[in-house]
Backbone as JSON, one array per atom type, in Angstrom:
{
  "sequence": "XXXXXXXXXXXXXXXXXXXXXXXXXXXXXXXXXXXXXXXXXXXXXXXXXXXXXXXXXXXXXXXXXXXXXXXXXXXXXXXXXXXXXXXXXXXXXXXXXXXXXXXXXXXXXXXXXXXXXXXXXXXXXXXXXXXXXXXXXXXXXXXXXXXXXXXXXXXXXXXXXXXXXXXXXXXXXXXXXXXXXXXXXXXXXXXXXXXXXXXXXXXXXXXXXXXXXXXXXXXXXXXXXXXXXXXXXXXXXXXXXXXXXXXXXXXXXXXXXXXXXXXXXXXXXXXXXXXX",
  "N": [[-11.87, -21.54, 11.77], [-11.55, -21.13, 15.25], [-8.48, -21.0, 17.05], [-7.96, -21.54, 20.1], [-5.9, -21.95, 21.95], [-3.66, -20.93, 20.61], [-4.54, -18.31, 20.33], [-4.65, -17.48, 23.0], [-1.93, -17.65, 23.71], [-0.84, -15.77, 21.97], [-2.06, -13.36, 22.8], [-1.01, -13.21, 25.38], [1.78, -12.95, 24.94], [1.85, -10.48, 23.63], [0.79, -8.79, 25.56], [2.74, -9.01, 27.57], [4.84, -7.82, 26.28], [4.29, -5.15, 26.2], [4.97, -2.1, 27.83], [4.19, -0.21, 30.82], [4.6, 2.52, 30.35], [4.22, 2.68, 27.65], [1.53, 2.87, 27.23], [0.68, 4.99, 28.65], [0.55, 4.61, 31.44], [1.47, 4.69, 34.92], [4.51, 3.25, 36.16], [5.05, 2.41, 38.81], [6.17, 1.28, 42.09], [5.88, -1.32, 43.02], [5.64, -3.11, 40.99], [6.18, -6.23, 39.62], [6.49, -7.59, 37.27], [7.64, -7.13, 33.87], [5.9, -6.46, 31.81], [2.48, -5.48, 31.03], [-0.19, -5.81, 33.42], [-2.9, -8.2, 33.57], [-5.36, -7.06, 34.31], [-4.91, -4.43, 33.67], [-4.7, -4.46, 30.89], [-7.29, -5.32, 30.35], [-8.77, -3.09, 31.18], [-7.84, -1.19, 29.35], [-8.93, -2.22, 27.05], [-11.57, -2.16, 27.49], [-13.03, -4.34, 28.59], [-14.07, -6.87, 30.94], [-11.91, -7.79, 33.67], [-12.03, -10.45, 34.41], [-13.1, -11.66, 32.1], [-11.06, -11.13, 30.2], [-8.96, -12.51, 31.43], [-9.85, -15.15, 31.17], [-9.63, -15.47, 28.44], [-6.88, -15.63, 28.08], [-6.28, -18.05, 29.31], [-6.55, -20.88, 28.16], [-10.0, -20.45, 28.35], [-12.27, -19.14, 27.77], [-15.15, -17.79, 25.95], [-15.35, -17.61, 22.31], [-14.04, -14.59, 21.18], [-15.88, -11.75, 19.97], [-15.94, -9.87, 16.84], [-16.01, -7.17, 17.47], [-14.9, -7.15, 20.03], [-12.36, -8.12, 19.43], [-11.38, -6.02, 17.87], [-11.22, -4.06, 19.84], [-9.3, -5.26, 21.49], [-7.08, -5.27, 19.79], [-6.65, -2.55, 19.54], [-6.2, -1.78, 22.24], [-3.92, -3.28, 22.88], [-2.11, -2.18, 21.22], [-1.56, -3.19, 18.61], [0.13, -3.9, 15.54], [-0.88, -3.47, 12.06], [-0.43, -5.98, 10.79], [-0.27, -7.69, 12.98], [-2.82, -7.35, 14.05], [-4.35, -8.5, 11.96], [-3.49, -11.16, 12.22], [-4.48, -11.72, 14.77], [-7.28, -11.69, 14.32], [-7.52, -13.82, 12.47], [-6.62, -15.98, 14.02], [-8.59, -16.08, 15.93], [-10.65, -16.98, 14.43], [-12.09, -15.33, 12.71], [-13.0, -13.28, 9.83], [-10.45, -11.32, 8.25], [-10.37, -7.88, 8.9], [-11.01, -5.11, 6.67], [-8.34, -3.03, 5.72], [-7.62, 0.37, 6.54], [-7.08, 2.8, 4.08], [-4.38, 5.02, 3.37], [-4.17, 7.04, 1.29], [-3.1, 9.55, 0.35], [-1.09, 10.43, 2.01], [2.26, 10.46, 2.38], [4.63, 8.39, 3.83], [7.22, 9.2, 6.22], [9.55, 7.64, 6.1], [9.48, 6.61, 3.48], [9.74, 9.01, 2.09], [12.32, 9.74, 2.84], [13.85, 7.83, 1.51], [13.2, 8.54, -1.11], [14.39, 11.07, -1.25], [17.06, 10.42, -1.56], [17.27, 9.71, -4.13], [17.53, 11.67, -6.01], [18.63, 12.16, -8.56], [17.5, 10.24, -10.11], [14.82, 8.79, -11.97], [12.0, 8.56, -10.1], [9.08, 7.89, -8.19], [6.31, 8.24, -5.92], [3.43, 6.35, -5.74], [-0.05, 5.89, -5.28], [-2.66, 3.44, -4.4], [-4.61, 3.93, -6.28], [-3.32, 4.63, -8.51], [-2.45, 7.22, -8.47], [-0.08, 9.75, -8.63], [1.89, 10.89, -6.07], [4.24, 12.2, -5.27], [7.21, 13.23, -6.94], [10.55, 12.76, -8.17], [12.84, 15.18, -9.59], [13.96, 14.1, -11.86], [12.07, 12.2, -12.58], [9.95, 13.83, -13.31], [11.1, 14.99, -15.57], [11.17, 12.78, -17.22], [8.49, 11.78, -17.35], [6.76, 13.91, -17.16], [4.9, 16.31, -15.16], [3.18, 14.58, -13.07], [1.78, 15.04, -10.79], [0.19, 17.2, -11.11], [-2.35, 16.82, -12.06], [-5.95, 16.8, -11.68], [-9.03, 15.78, -10.0], [-10.61, 12.81, -11.28], [-8.67, 12.39, -13.16], [-6.29, 12.39, -11.84], [-5.55, 9.8, -11.48], [-3.44, 7.49, -13.03], [-4.38, 5.21, -14.23], [-6.99, 5.91, -14.96], [-6.47, 8.03, -16.77], [-5.1, 6.63, -18.74], [-7.02, 5.04, -20.0], [-8.88, 6.88, -20.88], [-7.8, 9.2, -21.97], [-6.21, 9.77, -24.83], [-3.77, 11.12, -25.18], [-2.23, 10.48, -23.0], [-0.94, 8.19, -23.63], [1.13, 8.7, -25.31], [3.71, 8.71, -24.37], [4.52, 6.15, -24.43], [5.64, 3.36, -26.43], [3.7, 2.47, -29.29], [3.4, -0.23, -29.83], [3.43, -1.38, -27.35], [1.08, -0.81, -26.1], [-1.23, -2.5, -25.84], [-0.43, -4.54, -24.06], [0.17, -2.98, -21.83], [-2.33, -1.94, -21.23], [-3.61, -4.22, -20.28], [-2.09, -4.68, -18.0], [-2.73, -2.38, -16.52], [-5.49, -2.76, -16.07], [-5.4, -5.12, -14.59], [-4.01, -4.27, -12.34], [-5.83, -2.49, -11.18], [-7.85, -4.33, -10.64], [-6.68, -5.82, -8.59], [-6.52, -3.85, -6.55], [-9.24, -3.3, -6.25], [-10.21, -5.76, -5.34], [-9.1, -5.83, -2.79], [-10.16, -3.49, -1.61], [-12.96, -3.5, -1.91], [-16.53, -3.09, -2.66], [-17.55, -0.62, -1.8], [-15.85, 1.87, -2.06], [-13.19, 4.18, -2.95], [-11.75, 3.06, -4.99], [-13.62, 1.32, -6.17], [-15.43, 3.22, -7.16], [-13.82, 4.47, -9.04], [-13.44, 2.36, -10.82], [-16.12, 1.98, -11.66], [-16.52, 4.37, -13.06], [-14.73, 4.05, -15.19], [-15.84, 1.81, -16.4], [-18.12, 2.92, -17.44], [-17.07, 4.75, -19.27], [-15.05, 3.67, -20.9], [-14.85, 1.38, -23.36], [-12.74, -0.37, -23.93], [-11.53, -0.82, -21.41], [-13.72, -2.01, -20.13], [-14.0, -4.45, -21.51], [-11.57, -5.68, -20.81], [-11.87, -5.78, -18.04], [-13.81, -7.68, -17.7], [-12.38, -9.95, -18.1], [-11.22, -10.57, -15.71], [-8.54, -10.1, -14.9], [-5.5, -10.51, -13.05], [-3.09, -8.93, -10.9], [0.48, -9.17, -11.45], [3.72, -10.18, -10.03], [5.09, -7.76, -9.97], [6.7, -4.84, -11.5], [9.01, -5.11, -14.26], [10.71, -4.52, -16.75], [10.37, -1.57, -18.7], [9.29, 0.47, -21.45], [9.83, 3.71, -22.78], [8.95, 6.62, -24.65], [10.5, 9.52, -25.34], [10.1, 12.92, -26.24], [12.47, 14.35, -26.73], [14.86, 12.81, -26.29], [14.27, 10.34, -27.3], [13.76, 6.76, -27.56], [13.65, 4.93, -24.54], [14.73, 2.21, -22.69], [13.98, 0.87, -19.74], [14.71, -0.48, -16.52], [12.5, -1.46, -13.92], [11.84, -1.02, -10.53], [10.08, -1.66, -7.49], [9.06, -0.45, -4.3], [7.19, -1.35, -1.62], [4.95, 0.12, 0.75], [4.17, -0.59, 4.28], [1.31, -1.12, 4.52], [0.65, -1.51, 1.93], [-0.66, 0.41, 0.39], [0.65, 2.29, -1.01], [3.32, 2.73, -3.35], [6.76, 2.96, -4.07], [8.18, 3.76, -7.03], [10.85, 3.09, -9.11], [13.01, 3.93, -11.75], [15.6, 2.68, -13.73], [18.55, 2.38, -15.81], [20.51, 0.04, -17.69], [23.96, 0.18, -17.03], [26.07, 1.93, -19.26], [24.51, 1.42, -21.47], [22.54, 2.49, -24.35], [20.17, 3.6, -23.45], [20.89, 4.31, -20.89], [22.69, 6.41, -21.33], [20.97, 8.23, -22.59], [19.14, 8.64, -20.54], [20.72, 9.88, -18.61], [21.28, 12.23, -19.95], [18.72, 13.28, -20.08], [18.21, 13.7, -17.41], [19.88, 15.69, -16.58], [20.41, 18.56, -14.6], [20.4, 21.06, -15.8], [18.85, 20.93, -18.0], [15.67, 21.03, -19.65]],
  "CA": [[-12.08, -22.08, 13.11], [-10.69, -20.49, 16.24], [-7.44, -21.76, 17.74], [-7.99, -20.82, 21.37], [-4.58, -22.01, 22.58], [-2.8, -19.97, 19.91], [-5.04, -16.98, 20.67], [-4.22, -17.18, 24.37], [-0.48, -17.43, 23.71], [-0.57, -14.51, 21.28], [-2.44, -12.26, 23.69], [-0.08, -13.15, 26.51], [3.07, -12.41, 24.52], [1.72, -9.05, 23.32], [0.61, -8.08, 26.84], [4.02, -8.96, 28.27], [5.77, -6.96, 25.53], [3.93, -3.75, 26.42], [5.37, -1.48, 29.09], [3.2, 0.77, 31.27], [4.85, 3.81, 29.71], [3.74, 2.63, 26.27], [0.09, 3.13, 27.19], [0.39, 6.12, 29.51], [0.31, 4.2, 32.82], [2.66, 4.77, 35.78], [5.09, 1.94, 36.44], [4.86, 2.07, 40.22], [7.32, 0.63, 42.72], [5.63, -2.71, 43.39], [5.45, -3.93, 39.79], [7.16, -7.32, 39.58], [6.66, -8.04, 35.89], [7.99, -6.06, 32.96], [4.79, -6.09, 30.95], [1.25, -5.03, 31.67], [-1.01, -6.79, 34.13], [-4.12, -8.53, 32.83], [-6.42, -6.11, 34.59], [-4.61, -3.19, 32.95], [-5.11, -4.67, 29.5], [-8.75, -5.36, 30.33], [-9.26, -1.71, 31.26], [-7.53, -0.53, 28.09], [-9.77, -2.8, 25.99], [-12.97, -1.99, 27.91], [-13.65, -5.62, 28.91], [-13.84, -7.18, 32.35], [-10.66, -8.5, 33.94], [-12.33, -11.89, 34.4], [-13.25, -12.08, 30.71], [-9.75, -11.16, 29.57], [-8.19, -13.6, 32.02], [-10.28, -16.43, 30.58], [-9.08, -15.56, 27.08], [-5.47, -16.02, 28.15], [-6.02, -19.29, 30.06], [-7.73, -20.27, 27.57], [-11.23, -21.15, 28.66], [-13.4, -18.25, 27.55], [-15.83, -17.92, 24.66], [-14.65, -16.97, 21.19], [-14.36, -13.16, 21.19], [-16.53, -11.18, 18.78], [-15.11, -8.96, 16.06], [-15.92, -5.91, 18.21], [-13.93, -7.34, 21.11], [-11.03, -8.23, 18.82], [-10.98, -4.67, 17.5], [-10.82, -3.39, 21.08], [-8.05, -5.87, 21.93], [-6.02, -4.79, 18.9], [-6.39, -1.15, 19.88], [-5.63, -1.7, 23.57], [-2.59, -3.89, 22.89], [-1.28, -1.42, 20.27], [-1.1, -4.13, 17.6], [0.37, -3.42, 14.18], [-1.88, -4.04, 11.14], [-0.19, -7.4, 10.58], [-0.63, -8.38, 14.22], [-4.28, -7.35, 14.12], [-4.85, -9.52, 11.04], [-3.21, -12.46, 12.82], [-5.42, -11.88, 15.88], [-8.59, -12.06, 13.78], [-7.46, -15.17, 11.9], [-6.49, -16.96, 15.11], [-9.88, -16.16, 16.6], [-11.63, -17.57, 13.52], [-12.9, -14.28, 12.06], [-12.38, -12.7, 8.63], [-9.58, -10.18, 8.48], [-11.06, -6.64, 8.5], [-10.4, -4.3, 5.64], [-7.45, -2.01, 6.25], [-7.83, 1.74, 6.11], [-6.08, 3.32, 3.16], [-3.86, 6.38, 3.59], [-3.71, 7.21, -0.07], [-2.42, 10.8, 0.0], [-0.06, 10.77, 2.97], [3.47, 9.69, 2.14], [5.35, 8.2, 5.07], [8.53, 9.85, 6.31], [10.58, 6.71, 5.65], [9.45, 6.6, 2.02], [10.28, 10.29, 1.62], [13.78, 9.74, 3.01], [14.39, 7.05, 0.4], [13.05, 9.34, -2.32], [15.37, 12.15, -1.21], [18.36, 9.9, -1.98], [17.15, 9.32, -5.53], [17.25, 12.94, -6.69], [19.04, 12.13, -9.96], [16.91, 9.03, -10.69], [13.36, 8.86, -12.08], [11.34, 7.83, -9.03], [7.88, 8.57, -7.72], [5.44, 7.48, -5.02], [2.12, 6.19, -6.36], [-0.96, 5.18, -4.37], [-3.37, 2.28, -4.94], [-5.46, 4.36, -7.39], [-2.47, 5.07, -9.6], [-2.24, 8.66, -8.35], [1.29, 10.09, -8.27], [1.86, 11.79, -4.93], [5.46, 12.99, -5.26], [8.16, 12.79, -7.95], [11.85, 13.4, -8.26], [12.95, 16.03, -10.77], [14.25, 13.23, -13.01], [10.81, 11.57, -12.99], [9.2, 14.86, -14.03], [11.72, 15.12, -16.89], [10.83, 11.6, -18.02], [7.06, 11.51, -17.47], [5.95, 15.1, -16.96], [4.45, 16.51, -13.79], [1.97, 13.78, -12.88], [1.07, 15.5, -9.6], [-0.58, 18.4, -11.46], [-3.7, 16.46, -12.49], [-7.01, 16.93, -10.68], [-10.19, 14.92, -10.19], [-10.3, 11.42, -11.63], [-7.47, 12.38, -13.98], [-5.11, 12.13, -11.0], [-5.21, 8.38, -11.62], [-2.84, 7.1, -14.31], [-5.28, 4.21, -14.81], [-8.1, 6.63, -15.61], [-5.95, 8.75, -17.94], [-4.7, 5.68, -19.77], [-8.18, 4.54, -20.75], [-9.8, 7.95, -21.31], [-7.09, 10.31, -22.59], [-5.2, 9.21, -25.75], [-2.48, 11.81, -25.04], [-1.45, 9.86, -21.93], [-0.22, 7.03, -24.18], [2.19, 9.12, -26.22], [5.01, 8.46, -23.77], [4.8, 4.72, -24.56], [5.58, 2.86, -27.8], [2.37, 1.97, -29.64], [3.38, -1.69, -29.79], [3.3, -1.82, -25.96], [-0.16, -0.33, -25.52], [-2.16, -3.57, -25.48], [0.06, -5.19, -22.84], [0.05, -2.03, -20.72], [-3.74, -1.88, -20.87], [-3.9, -5.39, -19.46], [-1.46, -4.46, -16.7], [-3.51, -1.38, -15.81], [-6.74, -3.38, -15.62], [-5.07, -6.09, -13.54], [-3.64, -3.52, -11.14], [-7.08, -2.02, -10.58], [-8.56, -5.49, -10.1], [-6.08, -6.13, -7.3], [-6.94, -2.85, -5.58], [-10.68, -3.48, -6.04], [-10.4, -6.95, -4.5], [-8.75, -5.49, -1.42], [-10.95, -2.39, -1.06], [-14.37, -3.82, -1.9], [-17.46, -2.36, -3.5], [-17.84, 0.72, -1.29], [-14.51, 2.44, -1.92], [-12.77, 5.04, -4.05], [-11.35, 2.18, -6.09], [-14.84, 0.88, -6.85], [-15.99, 4.34, -7.9], [-12.98, 4.65, -10.22], [-13.79, 1.27, -11.74], [-17.43, 2.27, -12.24], [-16.35, 5.44, -14.05], [-14.08, 3.49, -16.36], [-16.79, 0.93, -17.07], [-19.03, 3.79, -18.2], [-16.41, 5.61, -20.25], [-14.04, 3.02, -21.74], [-15.15, 0.01, -23.81], [-11.54, -1.2, -23.82], [-11.41, -1.24, -20.02], [-14.84, -2.9, -19.83], [-13.67, -5.77, -22.04], [-10.5, -6.25, -20.0], [-12.39, -6.03, -16.69], [-14.57, -8.94, -17.76], [-11.44, -11.08, -18.1], [-10.78, -10.8, -14.32], [-7.08, -10.16, -14.87], [-4.93, -10.31, -11.73], [-1.74, -8.35, -10.98], [1.64, -10.04, -11.3], [4.58, -9.89, -8.88], [5.65, -6.4, -9.98], [7.19, -4.43, -12.82], [10.35, -5.59, -14.58], [11.29, -3.53, -17.65], [9.37, -0.77, -19.4], [9.83, 1.31, -22.51], [9.26, 5.05, -22.85], [9.34, 7.43, -25.8], [10.58, 10.91, -24.93], [10.2, 13.76, -27.46], [13.8, 14.9, -26.96], [15.95, 11.83, -26.33], [13.84, 9.15, -28.0], [13.34, 5.55, -26.86], [14.4, 4.5, -23.35], [14.37, 0.91, -22.13], [14.35, 1.04, -18.34], [14.3, -1.45, -15.52], [11.59, -0.88, -12.94], [11.77, -1.66, -9.22], [9.09, -1.05, -6.62], [9.16, -0.64, -2.86], [5.85, -1.2, -1.06], [4.86, 0.51, 2.16], [3.63, -1.73, 5.05], [-0.08, -1.5, 4.26], [0.55, -1.72, 0.49], [-1.5, 1.38, -0.28], [1.53, 3.12, -1.82], [4.56, 2.09, -3.78], [7.81, 3.79, -4.64], [8.56, 3.2, -8.32], [12.16, 3.62, -9.49], [13.42, 3.52, -13.09], [17.04, 2.74, -13.97], [18.99, 1.81, -17.09], [21.75, -0.73, -17.61], [25.12, 1.05, -17.23], [26.72, 1.86, -20.57], [23.56, 1.23, -22.56], [22.06, 3.72, -24.99], [19.15, 4.17, -22.58], [21.58, 4.93, -19.75], [23.21, 7.69, -21.81], [19.83, 9.11, -22.81], [18.55, 8.98, -19.25], [21.6, 10.87, -17.99], [21.06, 13.49, -20.67], [17.4, 13.77, -19.7], [18.2, 14.04, -15.99], [20.78, 16.8, -16.28], [19.63, 19.62, -13.98], [20.36, 22.27, -16.6], [18.04, 20.69, -19.18], [14.23, 20.99, -19.38]],
  "C": [[-11.07, -21.46, 14.08], [-9.68, -21.47, 16.82], [-7.24, -21.07, 19.08], [-6.64, -20.85, 22.08], [-3.64, -21.01, 21.95], [-3.23, -18.54, 20.22], [-4.56, -16.56, 22.05], [-2.73, -16.85, 24.42], [-0.14, -16.1, 23.06], [-0.91, -13.32, 22.16], [-1.44, -12.1, 24.83], [1.25, -12.53, 26.1], [2.98, -10.92, 24.23], [1.49, -8.24, 24.59], [1.95, -7.94, 27.55], [5.03, -8.06, 27.58], [5.49, -5.48, 25.75], [4.41, -3.29, 27.79], [4.32, -0.46, 29.52], [3.36, 2.12, 30.58], [4.31, 3.85, 28.28], [2.28, 3.02, 26.15], [-0.31, 4.25, 28.15], [0.09, 5.78, 30.95], [1.58, 4.37, 33.64], [3.19, 3.38, 36.07], [4.87, 1.53, 37.88], [6.04, 1.28, 40.77], [7.12, -0.86, 42.93], [5.44, -3.62, 42.17], [6.56, -4.97, 39.69], [7.43, -7.81, 38.16], [6.94, -6.85, 34.99], [6.84, -5.57, 32.11], [3.6, -5.57, 31.72], [0.59, -6.17, 32.43], [-2.28, -7.05, 33.32], [-5.21, -7.51, 33.06], [-6.17, -4.77, 33.89], [-5.0, -3.31, 31.48], [-6.62, -4.68, 29.39], [-9.33, -3.95, 30.35], [-9.01, -0.96, 29.95], [-8.48, -0.97, 26.97], [-11.26, -2.71, 26.33], [-13.7, -3.33, 28.02], [-13.36, -5.92, 30.38], [-12.53, -7.94, 32.51], [-10.87, -10.0, 33.92], [-12.43, -12.41, 32.97], [-11.89, -12.17, 30.03], [-8.89, -12.3, 30.12], [-8.55, -14.94, 31.43], [-9.79, -16.58, 29.15], [-7.64, -16.04, 27.09], [-5.27, -17.41, 28.74], [-5.89, -20.57, 29.22], [-8.97, -21.09, 27.92], [-12.47, -20.27, 28.45], [-14.06, -18.5, 26.21], [-15.01, -17.28, 23.54], [-15.03, -15.49, 21.17], [-14.99, -12.72, 19.88], [-15.55, -10.28, 18.03], [-14.95, -7.63, 16.78], [-14.9, -6.01, 19.34], [-12.52, -7.43, 20.55], [-10.51, -6.86, 18.39], [-10.5, -3.9, 18.73], [-9.5, -3.95, 21.59], [-6.88, -5.35, 21.09], [-5.65, -3.35, 19.23], [-5.7, -1.05, 21.23], [-4.22, -2.22, 23.65], [-1.64, -3.24, 21.89], [-0.71, -2.34, 19.18], [-0.86, -3.42, 16.27], [-0.72, -3.99, 13.27], [-1.68, -5.53, 10.9], [-0.57, -8.21, 11.81], [-2.15, -8.43, 14.39], [-4.88, -8.4, 13.2], [-4.65, -10.92, 11.62], [-4.18, -12.73, 13.97], [-6.78, -12.33, 15.36], [-8.58, -13.47, 13.21], [-7.42, -16.23, 13.0], [-7.81, -17.14, 15.84], [-10.99, -16.69, 15.69], [-12.54, -16.58, 12.85], [-12.22, -13.8, 10.78], [-11.52, -11.5, 9.01], [-10.29, -8.91, 8.04], [-10.29, -5.89, 7.43], [-9.53, -3.23, 6.27], [-7.81, -0.64, 5.69], [-6.7, 2.17, 5.2], [-5.65, 4.72, 3.57], [-3.26, 6.85, 2.28], [-2.88, 8.44, -0.36], [-1.29, 11.18, 0.95], [1.15, 9.87, 2.77], [4.26, 9.6, 3.44], [6.74, 8.83, 5.04], [9.65, 8.94, 5.83], [10.66, 6.65, 4.14], [10.04, 7.89, 1.45], [11.8, 10.35, 1.77], [14.46, 8.94, 1.91], [14.34, 7.87, -0.88], [14.08, 10.46, -2.39], [16.75, 11.7, -1.7], [18.37, 9.48, -3.44], [16.94, 10.55, -6.41], [17.58, 12.9, -8.18], [18.48, 10.92, -10.7], [15.41, 9.22, -10.84], [12.7, 7.97, -11.03], [10.13, 8.61, -8.58], [7.09, 7.64, -6.81], [4.03, 7.52, -5.59], [1.21, 5.45, -5.39], [-1.73, 4.09, -5.11], [-4.3, 2.63, -6.09], [-4.64, 4.77, -8.6], [-2.24, 6.56, -9.6], [-0.81, 8.93, -7.89], [1.26, 11.17, -7.2], [3.08, 12.7, -4.87], [6.42, 12.39, -6.26], [9.51, 13.44, -7.73], [11.86, 14.27, -9.52], [13.21, 15.19, -12.01], [12.98, 12.54, -13.5], [9.94, 12.57, -13.75], [9.76, 15.03, -15.44], [11.33, 13.97, -17.8], [9.34, 11.54, -18.34], [6.19, 12.75, -17.49], [5.5, 15.18, -15.52], [3.12, 15.79, -13.59], [1.22, 14.17, -11.62], [0.15, 16.68, -9.91], [-2.02, 18.08, -11.85], [-4.69, 16.6, -11.34], [-8.16, 15.98, -11.0], [-9.79, 13.5, -10.51], [-9.02, 11.31, -12.45], [-6.19, 12.27, -13.16], [-4.63, 10.69, -11.18], [-4.64, 8.09, -13.01], [-3.7, 6.06, -15.01], [-6.42, 4.91, -15.57], [-7.61, 7.35, -16.87], [-5.64, 7.79, -19.07], [-5.88, 5.25, -20.64], [-9.11, 5.64, -21.27], [-9.12, 9.09, -22.05], [-5.99, 9.76, -23.51], [-3.82, 9.87, -25.6], [-1.61, 11.16, -23.97], [-0.61, 8.69, -22.45], [0.96, 7.41, -25.05], [3.57, 8.83, -25.67], [5.42, 6.99, -23.88], [4.77, 4.31, -26.03], [4.22, 2.23, -28.1], [2.29, 0.45, -29.54], [3.23, -2.23, -28.37], [1.93, -1.52, -25.37], [-1.08, -1.46, -25.05], [-1.73, -4.25, -24.18], [-0.08, -4.27, -21.63], [-1.41, -1.88, -20.29], [-4.12, -3.06, -19.97], [-3.3, -5.23, -18.06], [-2.24, -3.45, -15.87], [-4.79, -1.98, -15.25], [-6.48, -4.36, -14.48], [-4.72, -5.39, -12.23], [-4.88, -3.0, -10.43], [-7.89, -3.17, -10.0], [-8.0, -5.87, -8.73], [-6.5, -5.16, -6.22], [-8.42, -3.0, -5.25], [-10.96, -4.68, -5.14], [-10.11, -6.64, -3.05], [-9.72, -4.48, -0.81], [-12.44, -2.67, -1.01], [-15.22, -2.84, -2.69], [-17.81, -0.96, -3.04], [-16.52, 1.42, -1.0], [-14.24, 3.37, -3.09], [-12.35, 4.22, -5.25], [-12.57, 1.73, -6.88], [-15.46, 2.0, -7.68], [-15.15, 4.66, -9.14], [-13.28, 3.59, -11.26], [-15.12, 1.54, -12.41], [-17.33, 3.35, -13.31], [-15.72, 4.91, -15.32], [-15.01, 2.54, -17.11], [-17.8, 1.73, -17.89], [-18.35, 4.43, -19.4], [-15.48, 4.89, -21.22], [-14.46, 1.6, -22.11], [-13.94, -0.92, -23.69], [-11.38, -1.71, -22.38], [-12.51, -2.23, -19.67], [-14.54, -4.32, -20.3], [-12.59, -6.44, -21.2], [-10.99, -6.6, -18.59], [-13.13, -7.36, -16.63], [-13.67, -10.16, -17.79], [-10.92, -11.42, -16.7], [-9.27, -11.0, -14.25], [-6.59, -9.85, -13.46], [-3.51, -9.78, -11.84], [-0.66, -9.39, -10.78], [2.5, -9.62, -10.13], [5.14, -8.47, -8.85], [6.16, -6.06, -11.36], [8.62, -4.92, -13.02], [11.06, -4.57, -15.46], [10.16, -2.83, -18.4], [10.06, 0.11, -20.43], [9.07, 2.63, -22.56], [9.76, 5.73, -24.12], [9.32, 8.89, -25.37], [10.78, 11.78, -26.15], [11.59, 14.29, -27.73], [14.88, 13.84, -27.13], [15.55, 10.53, -27.0], [13.49, 7.99, -27.09], [14.26, 5.25, -25.68], [13.85, 3.16, -22.88], [14.89, 0.85, -20.7], [13.89, -0.15, -17.5], [13.46, -0.74, -14.46], [11.62, -1.7, -11.66], [10.74, -0.92, -8.37], [9.38, -1.39, -5.17], [7.79, -0.35, -2.27], [5.92, -0.71, 0.37], [4.15, -0.6, 2.92], [2.2, -2.1, 4.74], [-0.39, -1.61, 2.78], [-0.42, -0.76, -0.21], [-0.67, 2.33, -1.14], [2.73, 2.31, -2.25], [5.5, 3.15, -4.36], [8.29, 3.09, -5.9], [9.84, 3.88, -8.78], [12.54, 3.05, -10.86], [14.93, 3.71, -13.25], [17.35, 2.1, -15.32], [20.29, 1.06, -16.89], [22.94, 0.17, -17.89], [25.76, 0.84, -18.6], [25.78, 1.68, -21.74], [23.15, 2.57, -23.16], [21.01, 4.4, -24.11], [19.77, 4.87, -21.37], [22.11, 6.31, -20.14], [22.07, 8.68, -22.0], [19.2, 9.55, -21.49], [19.4, 10.01, -18.52], [21.42, 12.23, -18.65], [19.73, 14.13, -20.23], [17.39, 14.31, -18.27], [19.14, 15.17, -15.62], [20.0, 17.98, -15.75], [19.52, 20.89, -14.82], [19.52, 22.1, -17.86], [16.57, 20.63, -18.78], [13.53, 20.24, -20.5]]
}
């Protein structure tokens, strides 16, 4: 149900926060207010000034989804602000566009400071977009895969070699985590998406995935600790932390070991720049 008073207040605050320079308009000498005028916002959103004015009063009709999209664009709303606008107006939140292959500059700056730590940026399909040298030493070059094999989820259920880096006793639990992670992405992306096409491929090719998919597993709060088996240094027990980007289509995954532990010593040996 629409909350017209809250909608009016939200529109007013966002209009007043915008400066003419923010939208390519001249400030002019006679401007008395710091923000945009109502008629300026109306022009930016391609609605009449009278209609927009009634939305802010509030005494106008409930805006359609098309009008809300125009308002979000004209007022330069962030994705979170756009979602709030739709909810306040009593409409379902629109699906967000994924930017699966483009890593943000902020995320890359964080990654640059983790050169000696296994870390990588992964998108919602489980595709590794960029890795530190230490991550390549631990996991191999996961950016070299092509086609559906770019997805770690797809490789896990279709390529037995992808499981060699994990202890066999962990495989069942990891399969459940992989299926749950894809379920979360599928719920967000819907049936007409790259995620849905990946799920369909796995349903055709993997009986194990099909059985798990039918359980409707859901993702947990994040990764905690994981175990890896490396052919040179052996077993590593690592803590896992993740950093999500604002639209949650990518995550930075970082692996560390408890200082002084056997895994810490092995990880340092593995991450030495003179070793391959």
